[in-house]
N, C-alpha and C positions, 0 to 999 in steps of 0.2 A: 653794171653787169659783171665786169672783170673782178671787181672786189668780192662779189658774192661767190663766184666760182673759186677764187683763191681761198676764201674762207672755208668753203666746203672741202677743198683739197687738203688744207692744213688740218681740218678736223678729222678727215679720214686718215691722214698720216699719223696723227696723235693716237687715234684708236688702234691702228695697226701696230704702232710702237708699243703700246700698253699690252696688247695681246702677245706680241713677241716676248716681252719681258715676263709675262705670266707663264707662258709655255716654257721659257728657259728655266724658270724656277722649278716648274713641275718636273722637267727632265732631270735637273740636278738632284732633286729629292729622290726620284726613282732610281737614279744611278747609285746613290748612297744606299738605298734599300736593297738593290740587287747585290751590291758588294757585301752587305751584311748577310744576306741570305746565302750567298755563295760560301762565305766563311762558315756559317752554321751547317750547311749541307756537308762541307768538307769535314768538319768535326764529327758529325754524325756518322759519316762513312768510315772515318778512322776508328771511331768507337765500335762500330759494328764489326769491322775487320778484326779488331783485337778480341772481341767476343768469340768470333769464329775460330781464331787461332787458339784461344783458351779452351774452346769446346772440343778440340781434337785435331785441329789443323787440317781439316778436309777442305776441299774446294767447295765454295758456296753452291747450293743447289741451282741457283739461277745461272751460274757460270758453267755448269756441267753440260756436256753434250747429251742429247737424248740417246737411249740405248739403240735406236734404229739407225744411228749414223755410223 
């Protein structure tokens, strides 16, 4: 009886260890993707800011206060 219980516990630990490894790989991949996307967004923001400066140097419409303020 003890041997069967021990076997079940070892099997459970093995499955949980595998799940933890899989999740760790997923999190690492997502971290790399997030870093990549952050760099891309930063480049796009810089590009858009330079376009706005080239277009007349005005404050972007989204950053202007509404006239009723």
